[in-house]
C-alpha positions in Angstrom: 0.0 0.0 0.0 1.3 3.4 -1.0 2.0 5.9 1.8 -0.3 8.9 1.7 0.3 12.4 3.0 -1.5 13.0 6.3 -2.7 16.4 5.1 -4.2 15.0 1.9 -6.1 12.3 3.8 -7.3 14.9 6.3 -8.6 17.0 3.4 -10.6 14.3 1.7 -11.9 13.0 5.1 -13.1 16.5 5.9 -14.6 16.9 2.5 -16.5 13.6 2.9 -17.7 14.5 6.4 -19.0 17.9 5.2 -20.6 16.7 2.0 -24.3 16.1 1.9 -25.4 12.5 1.9 -27.5 13.1 -1.2 -24.5 14.5 -3.2 -22.2 11.6 -2.1 -24.9 9.0 -2.9 -25.5 10.4 -6.3 -21.8 10.6 -7.2 -21.2 7.1 -5.8 -24.0 5.7 -8.0 -22.8 7.6 -11.1 -19.3 6.3 -10.6 -20.7 2.7 -10.4 -18.4 1.8 -7.5 -19.1 -1.5 -5.7 -15.9 -2.7 -4.1 -16.0 -5.9 -2.0 -15.3 -5.2 1.7 -15.6 -6.6 5.2 -16.8 -4.6 8.2 -14.3 -3.8 10.9 -16.9 -1.7 12.7 -20.4 -1.5 11.3 -21.9 2.0 11.2 -22.8 3.1 14.7 -24.4 6.3 16.0 -23.0 8.2 18.9 -22.3 11.6 20.4 -19.2 13.8 20.2 -18.5 16.8 22.4 -17.9 19.9 20.3 -15.4 22.4 21.6 -15.1 26.1 20.7 -12.8 29.0 21.3 -14.1 32.6 21.8 -12.8 34.7 19.0 -11.1 31.6 17.6 -8.1 32.1 19.9 -9.4 32.1 23.4 -9.5 29.3 26.0 -11.4 26.2 24.8 -14.8 25.5 26.2 -17.4 22.8 25.7 -20.0 24.0 23.2 -22.3 21.0 23.2 -22.8 17.5 21.8 -23.5 16.5 18.2 -24.6 13.2 16.8 -22.1 11.4 14.5 -22.1 8.1 12.7 -18.8 6.2 12.3 -17.7 3.0 10.7 -14.5 1.2 9.6 -14.1 -1.3 6.8 -11.4 -3.3 5.0 -11.3 -3.8 1.3 -10.4 -7.2 -0.2 -6.8 -6.1 -0.7 -6.5 -5.2 3.0 -6.8 -1.4 2.7 -8.7 0.1 5.7 -11.1 3.0 5.4 -12.9 5.0 8.0 -16.0 7.2 7.8 -17.2 9.8 10.3 -20.2 12.0 9.4 -22.4 14.3 11.3 -25.9 12.9 11.9 -27.4 9.5 11.8 -27.0 8.5 8.1 -25.3 5.1 8.2 -25.1 4.8 4.4 -23.3 8.2 4.2 -20.7 6.9 6.7 -20.3 3.7 4.8 -19.7 5.5 1.5 -17.3 7.9 3.1 -15.3 5.0 4.5 -15.3 3.3 1.1 -14.0 6.5 -0.6 -11.3 6.8 2.1 -10.2 3.2 1.5 -10.2 3.6 -2.3 -8.2 6.8 -2.1 -5.4 4.7 -0.5 -5.3 2.4 -3.5 -4.3 2.8 -7.1 -7.8 4.2 -7.9 -6.9 7.8 -6.7 -7.3 9.5 -10.1 -10.7 7.9 -10.8 -12.1 8.6 -7.3 -10.7 12.1 -7.4 -12.4 12.9 -10.7 -15.7 11.0 -10.1 -16.4 11.8 -6.4 -14.0 14.3 -4.7 -13.8 17.0 -7.4 -17.6 17.3 -7.8 -18.0 17.4 -4.0 -15.4 20.2 -3.8 -17.4 22.2 -6.4 -20.7 21.6 -4.6 -19.1 22.7 -1.3 -17.7 25.9 -2.9 -21.1 26.6 -4.4 -22.8 26.2 -1.0 -20.2 28.5 0.6 -20.6 31.1 -2.2 -24.3 31.1 -1.8 -24.0 31.5 2.0 -21.6 34.3 1.6 -23.8 36.1 -0.9 -26.8 35.7 1.5 -24.7 37.2 4.4 -23.4 40.0 2.2 -27.0 41.0 1.3 -27.7 41.7 5.0 -24.5 43.8 5.5 -25.0 47.3 6.7 -22.5 50.0 5.7 -22.0 52.8 8.1 -20.2 56.0 7.4 -19.7 59.1 9.4 -19.5 62.7 8.4 -16.7 64.7 9.9 -17.8 67.5 11.9 -16.3 70.9 11.1 -15.1 71.6 14.7 -11.4 71.6 15.3 
C-alpha cells in the first residue's frame, strides 16, 4: 500500500464529512463503484463533544454535543477505510469509509475525478451562496466629519 500524506487524507476525510449524503450517494451511483469489503466496525451512531474558542483564539470551552455516525471497513486487498459523518446516516458513513479506502489504493485519479472534485465544487457553491446571503444583509456605516477643530 502506498504511503499517503496525512494532510491529503485529512482534506478528503473533511470533504466527505462535510458533504451532503445526497451528493455523495449520487456521485457514488454515477461512478458505479461497488468494491468488496468486510466490516471492521459497522456504522454506529453516537455523540461527540464539540469544543469552541471565543474569538477563535481564546481558551477552549465545551460547546455541546453533536450526533455522529462512524464506521470502519477493510477492502479485499486489506486497505482500511474510516468514515465519520455528522448525523445518523449510516449509508453516508459507509460511502465515506469506502472512498477513504479507495483513495489509499491505485484508484486515486478515478475517485478524485468522479467523487471528490464534484464534492469540492458543490461545497464551494454552497459557501458562495451562504456568503452572498450574508453580504445581502451587510449594513455599511459612514460618518461625516464635523467641522469643529
